[in-house]
C-alpha positions in Angstrom: -219.4 127.6 -40.3 -220.5 126.2 -43.7 -221.3 129.1 -46.1 -221.6 127.1 -49.3 -224.5 128.3 -51.4 -225.9 130.4 -48.6 -227.3 133.8 -49.4 -225.1 136.1 -47.3 -225.9 139.8 -47.0 -223.1 142.2 -46.0 -225.1 144.9 -44.2 -222.9 148.0 -43.9 -220.0 147.8 -46.3 -218.2 150.9 -45.1 -215.0 152.7 -45.8 -212.6 150.9 -43.5 -212.3 147.5 -45.0 -214.4 145.4 -42.6 -217.2 144.9 -45.0 -214.9 144.1 -47.9 -213.0 141.6 -45.8 -216.2 139.9 -44.8 -217.4 139.7 -48.4 -214.2 138.3 -49.6 -214.1 135.7 -46.8 -217.7 134.6 -47.5 -217.3 134.5 -51.3 -214.2 132.4 -51.0 -216.2 129.8 -49.1 -218.9 129.5 -51.7 -221.5 132.0 -50.4 -223.8 134.0 -52.7 -222.7 137.5 -51.5 -224.8 140.7 -51.8 -224.4 144.1 -50.1 -226.9 146.4 -48.4 -225.6 149.9 -47.9 -226.8 153.5 -47.6 -224.2 154.6 -50.2 -223.7 153.5 -53.8 -220.6 151.4 -54.5 -219.1 154.2 -56.5 -219.0 156.3 -53.3 -216.8 153.8 -51.4 -213.6 153.9 -53.4 -211.6 150.9 -54.2 -213.7 148.6 -52.0 -216.9 149.5 -53.8 -215.1 149.0 -57.2 -214.0 145.6 -56.1 -217.5 144.6 -55.1 -218.8 145.6 -58.5 -216.0 143.8 -60.2 -216.9 140.6 -58.3 -220.5 141.0 -59.4 -221.8 141.2 -55.8 -225.3 142.6 -55.9 -225.4 146.1 -54.4 -228.6 147.2 -52.8 -229.4 150.7 -51.4 -231.5 150.9 -48.2 -231.9 149.5 -44.7 -233.5 146.5 -43.1 -236.8 147.2 -44.8 -235.3 146.2 -48.2 -236.7 142.9 -49.5 -233.1 141.4 -49.8 -232.8 141.6 -46.0 -235.6 139.1 -45.2 -234.6 136.9 -48.2 -231.1 136.3 -46.9 -229.9 133.2 -45.1 -227.3 135.1 -43.0 -226.7 138.8 -42.2 -223.0 139.8 -41.7 -223.7 143.1 -40.0 -221.3 146.0 -39.6 -220.8 146.6 -35.9 -221.6 150.3 -36.6 -225.3 149.4 -37.0 -227.0 150.1 -33.7 -229.5 147.7 -32.0 -232.4 150.0 -32.8 -232.0 149.5 -36.5 -233.0 145.9 -36.4 -236.6 144.7 -37.0 -238.1 142.3 -34.5 -237.8 139.3 -36.8 -234.7 138.9 -38.9 -232.4 136.2 -40.3 -229.4 134.9 -38.3 -226.8 137.6 -37.8 -223.0 137.5 -37.2 -220.5 140.3 -37.1 -217.4 140.0 -39.3 -215.4 139.3 -36.1 -217.7 136.4 -35.4 -216.7 134.8 -38.7 -213.0 135.2 -37.7 -213.4 133.7 -34.3 -215.4 130.7 -35.7 -212.4 129.9 -37.9 -209.4 131.0 -35.9 -207.5 128.4 -33.9 -204.5 130.3 -32.6 -203.9 132.0 -29.3 -205.5 135.3 -28.7 -205.9 138.2 -26.3 -208.8 140.6 -26.3 -208.6 144.3 -25.3 -211.4 146.8 -24.7 -211.9 150.0 -22.8 -213.3 153.5 -23.3 -209.8 154.8 -23.7 -206.3 153.2 -23.9 -207.3 150.1 -25.8 -205.5 150.9 -29.1 -202.2 151.7 -27.3 -202.5 148.7 -25.0 -203.1 146.4 -28.0 -200.0 147.9 -29.7 -197.8 147.4 -26.6 -199.0 143.8 -26.0 -198.4 143.0 -29.7 -194.9 144.4 -29.5 -194.0 142.6 -26.3 -195.3 139.2 -27.4 -194.4 139.5 -31.1 -198.1 138.8 -32.0 -200.1 140.3 -34.8 -202.7 142.9 -33.9 -206.1 143.4 -35.4 -209.7 144.6 -35.0 -211.4 147.9 -34.5 -209.0 150.7 -35.5 -206.4 148.1 -36.7 -206.4 145.7 -39.7 -209.7 143.8 -39.9 -209.5 140.5 -38.2 -210.7 138.6 -41.3 -207.8 140.3 -43.3 -205.4 139.0 -40.7 -206.9 135.5 -41.1 -206.7 135.6 -44.9 -203.1 136.9 -44.8 -201.6 134.8 -42.0 -203.8 131.8 -41.6 -205.9 130.3 -38.8 -203.0 129.6 -36.3 -201.6 133.1 -36.0 -201.6 134.5 -32.5 -203.6 137.8 -32.4 -204.1 140.7 -30.0 -207.7 141.7 -30.7 -208.9 145.3 -30.2 -212.7 145.1 -29.7 -215.1 148.0 -29.5 -218.4 148.0 -27.6 -220.2 147.7 -30.9 -218.3 144.5 -31.8 -218.8 143.1 -28.3 -222.5 143.6 -28.5 -222.8 141.4 -31.6 -220.3 138.8 -30.3 -222.2 138.2 -27.1 -224.6 135.8 -28.9 -221.7 133.4 -29.3 -218.8 134.6 -27.2 -215.3 133.7 -28.3 -212.7 132.5 -25.7 -209.4 134.2 -25.1 -206.2 133.4 -23.3 -206.6 136.7 -21.6 -209.0 139.6 -21.6 -208.0 143.2 -20.8 -210.2 146.1 -19.7 -208.3 149.4 -19.8 -210.9 151.9 -18.6 -214.6 152.5 -18.3 -216.3 155.9 -18.7 -219.3 157.4 -20.5 -219.2 157.1 -24.3 -221.2 156.1 -27.5 -224.6 157.1 -26.2 -225.5 157.8 -29.8 -225.3 154.0 -30.3 -226.1 152.4 -26.9 -229.5 153.1 -25.4 -227.9 154.3 -22.2 -224.7 154.3 -20.2 -225.6 151.2 -18.3 -225.9 149.2 -21.5 -222.6 150.5 -22.7 -220.8 149.6 -19.5 -222.4 146.1 -19.4 -221.4 145.4 -22.9 -217.7 146.2 -22.1 -217.7 144.4 -18.7 -219.2 141.2 -20.2 -216.0 140.6 -22.1 -214.1 140.0 -18.8 -215.7 136.5 -18.5 -214.6 135.5 -22.0 -211.0 135.0 -20.9 -209.2 132.3 -19.0 -207.8 135.2 -17.0 -208.6 139.0 -16.9 -206.4 142.0 -16.6 -208.4 145.0 -15.5 -207.4 148.6 -14.6 -207.8 149.2 -10.8 -210.8 151.4 -11.3 -212.6 148.7 -13.4 -211.9 145.8 -11.0 -214.7 146.6 -8.5 -217.2 146.4 -11.4 -216.4 142.8 -12.2 -218.2 139.7 -10.8 -216.5 137.4 -8.3 -216.2 134.5 -10.7 -213.6 136.5 -12.9 -210.0 135.3 -12.4 -208.1 138.6 -12.1 -204.3 138.8 -12.5 -202.3 140.9 -10.1 -201.1 143.9 -12.0 -197.7 145.3 -12.9 -198.0 148.8 -11.4 -196.5 152.1 -12.5 -195.4 154.1 -9.5 -193.0 157.0 -9.2 -191.4 156.4 -12.5 -190.9 152.6 -12.0 -192.8 149.5 -13.2 -193.2 147.2 -10.3 -194.1 143.6 -10.7 -196.9 141.7 -8.9 -194.4 140.5 -6.2 -192.7 143.9 -5.8 -189.8 143.4 -8.2 -188.7 146.5 -10.1 -187.9 145.6 -13.7 -188.4 148.7 -15.9 -188.5 152.5 -15.5 -190.4 155.3 -17.2 -187.3 155.9 -19.4 -187.8 152.5 -20.9 -191.1 153.7 -22.5 -190.9 156.2 -25.3 -194.7 157.1 -25.3 -195.8 160.4 -23.9 -198.1 160.7 -20.8 -198.5 158.8 -17.5 -201.7 157.3 -18.9 -199.6 155.4 -21.4 -197.3 154.2 -18.6 -200.4 152.7 -16.9 -201.5 151.2 -20.3 -198.0 149.7 -20.5 -198.5 148.2 -17.0 -201.6 146.3 -18.2 -199.7 145.1 -21.3 -196.7 144.0 -19.2 -199.1 142.0 -16.9 -200.4 140.1 -19.9 -197.0 139.5 -21.4 -195.6 138.1 -18.1 -198.6 135.8 -17.7 -198.1 134.5 -21.2 -194.5 133.5 -20.7 -192.2 136.5 -21.0 -189.5 136.9 -18.3 -189.2 140.3 -16.6 -185.9 140.9 -18.4 -187.4 140.1 -21.8 -190.4 142.3 -21.1 -188.2 145.2 -20.1 -186.0 144.9 -23.2 -189.0 144.7 -25.5 -190.7 147.7 -23.8 -187.7 149.8 -24.9 -188.5 149.1 -28.5 -192.2 150.2 -28.4 -192.9 153.3 -30.4 -196.0 155.4 -30.6 -198.9 154.9 -33.0 -200.1 157.4 -35.5 -202.8 159.8 -34.2 -202.0 159.1 -30.5 -200.1 162.0 -29.0 -198.0 162.0 -32.2 -195.6 164.8 -32.8 -196.2 165.6 -36.5 -194.2 168.8 -36.9 -192.2 171.4 -35.0 -191.1 174.8 -36.3 -189.9 178.1 -34.7 -190.9 177.0 -31.2 -194.3 175.6 -32.0 -195.0 171.8 -31.7 -198.0 170.2 -33.4 -199.2 167.1 -31.7 -201.8 164.9 -33.3 -204.1 163.1 -30.8 -207.0 162.5 -33.2 -207.7 159.1 -31.6 -208.9 161.0 -28.5 -212.6 160.7 -29.2 -213.8 160.9 -25.6 -213.4 163.7 -23.0 -211.4 161.3 -20.8 -208.9 160.6 -23.6 -208.6 164.3 -24.3 -207.9 165.0 -20.6 -205.1 162.5 -20.7 -203.6 164.3 -23.7 -203.8 167.6 -21.9 -201.9 166.1 -18.9 -199.2 164.7 -21.2 -198.1 168.1 -22.7 -195.9 170.6 -20.8 -195.7 174.3 -21.5 -198.0 176.8 -23.3 -200.9 174.9 -25.0 -203.7 175.5 -27.4 -206.1 172.5 -27.7 -208.4 172.0 -30.6 -211.7 170.3 -29.4 -214.9 169.2 -31.1 -216.4 166.9 -33.7 -219.5 164.7 -34.0 -221.7 164.2 -31.0 -221.7 160.9 -29.1 -223.8 162.1 -26.1 -220.8 162.9 -23.9 -220.6 165.3 -21.0 -217.8 167.9 -21.4 -217.9 169.5 -17.9 -214.9 167.6 -16.5 -212.9 168.2 -19.7 -213.7 171.9 -19.4 -212.5 171.9 -15.8 -209.3 170.2 -16.9 -208.7 172.8 -19.7 -209.1 175.6 -17.1 -206.9 173.9 -14.5 -204.2 173.3 -17.2 -204.3 177.0 -18.2 -204.7 176.0 -21.8 -206.4 178.0 -24.5 -209.1 176.3 -26.6 -210.5 176.3 -30.1 -213.7 174.5 -30.9 -214.8 173.0 -34.2 -217.5 170.7 -35.6 -221.0 169.7 -34.5 -220.2 169.9 -30.7 -218.5 173.3 -30.9 -221.3 175.1 -29.2 -221.9 172.6 -26.3 -218.1 172.4 -25.6 -217.8 176.2 -25.8 -220.6 176.5 -23.3 -219.0 174.0 -20.9 -215.6 175.8 -21.2 -217.3 179.1 -20.5 -218.7 177.8 -17.2 -215.0 177.3 -16.1 -213.9 180.7 -17.3 -212.3 179.6 -20.6 -213.2 181.7 -23.6 -213.1 179.3 -26.5 -212.7 180.5 -30.1 -214.9 179.0 -32.8 -213.3 177.8 -36.1 -215.2 176.7 -39.2 -212.5 174.4 -40.5 -209.5 172.5 -39.2 -207.3 174.8 -41.3 -208.8 177.8 -39.6 -208.4 176.2 -36.2 -204.7 175.5 -36.8 -204.2 179.1 -38.0 -205.9 180.5 -34.9 -204.0 178.2 -32.6 -200.6 179.3 -34.0 -201.6 182.9 -33.7 -202.7 182.5 -30.1 -199.5 180.8 -29.0 -197.3 183.7 -30.2 -193.8 182.9 -29.1 -194.1 179.2 -28.9 -195.8 176.1 -27.3 -197.9 173.2 -28.5 -200.9 173.0 -30.7 -202.7 169.8 -29.6 -205.5 168.2 -31.7 -207.3 166.2 -29.0 -210.9 166.5 -30.0 -212.8 164.6 -27.3 -215.3 163.7 -30.1 -215.8 161.4 -33.1 -214.9 162.8 -36.5 -217.7 161.9 -38.8 -219.3 165.4 -39.1 -216.3 166.7 -41.0 -214.0 163.8 -41.8 -213.9 160.1 -42.9 -212.6 158.9 -39.6 -210.1 159.9 -36.9 -207.3 158.9 -39.3 -208.5 161.3 -41.9 -208.8 164.1 -39.3 -205.3 163.4 -38.0 -203.8 163.3 -41.6 -205.4 166.7 -42.4 -204.1 168.1 -39.1 -200.6 167.0 -39.9 -200.8 168.5 -43.4 -202.0 171.8 -42.0 -199.2 171.7 -39.3 -196.5 171.2 -41.9 -198.0 173.9 -44.1 -198.1 176.5 -41.3 -194.6 175.5 -40.2 -193.3 176.1 -43.7 -195.0 179.5 -44.0 -193.7 180.6 -40.6 -190.1 179.5 -41.5 -190.2 181.3 -44.9 -191.9 184.4 -43.5 
């Protein structure tokens, strides 16, 4: 893609580096870069400061701003929903589209309502490939740092897939980890969300899909037979047993099933069963994903801030043994919390609710006989949780919701939880 002297508008600069990476990429290729944002550059930290230092024009507003129609190309943040676009607009590409237009190396794509980040991480560890996209390093940063030939495991959200569909990239393999209800604050309905995810299956030479997803795929998709996790053993497509649950350090049977998908990809791309089993033993957990952040006087604090859907939170509940208080709630994505409430009740867990969704989650829990306590802040939630546990157990942050009502992202929420956990543990130990 020739960007020389083209007027490129970065629409949605954001906090997480994707907009900055796109602006750097375009400017390095001779584009005239400008930015359209809701927030001033001074509110976006080091990235905003860099934009001003480069002299990129910074405009406040939305698609009605004159700079929008005057641009030759819109590089749009995937967070911008379809309803925000006017009927007529300049050509558009997501930052990931710029990456795929220039990248020449091998690549695997992973999506799913839950499990995609962990599956990406495991595939990367098994193959020795770089990971990028979505909650990882922006793909354009990977390109700038490592060049066009680097093999990459790409984590792709439904937002990114929506924008990539106009010019779909090709992959050595695509992976679909799960499919449930999510992001109805962005997608017009559940059918649109599901179709956006499922479409990616056809972008790979082969597809690896969780058993519950496979019936949703069309007959032209080349599905690989799966490595299955059964009764504590990983069983290959031809029935060979080559790894056990003890080879995987990650908590939860759901992560064992994610590992099965990752192993399927790794075996297809050339690893022997012995190599795959050996490398599986070296896989360690990711931050904010059932991460034990502190333990003191019989109380464990587990950070599962990445659990932004009810299904992910249910998996977290199932992974923890013993007395449990779960902290739920955050910003609303249009989810249904009834099944989660049922799981909390069946687990015998106590619950504390926070954030924008506190009332609706509390109501759902009440229908299942769980009396949830409301906390105004995360600090208050941790204090209440520790008090409710009494002699010991686990405080689990597994919110089932996004974080943007109270935090700058799930990472910020997880960091603050870890800080509160350590502070409470210190006070308990000294008291």
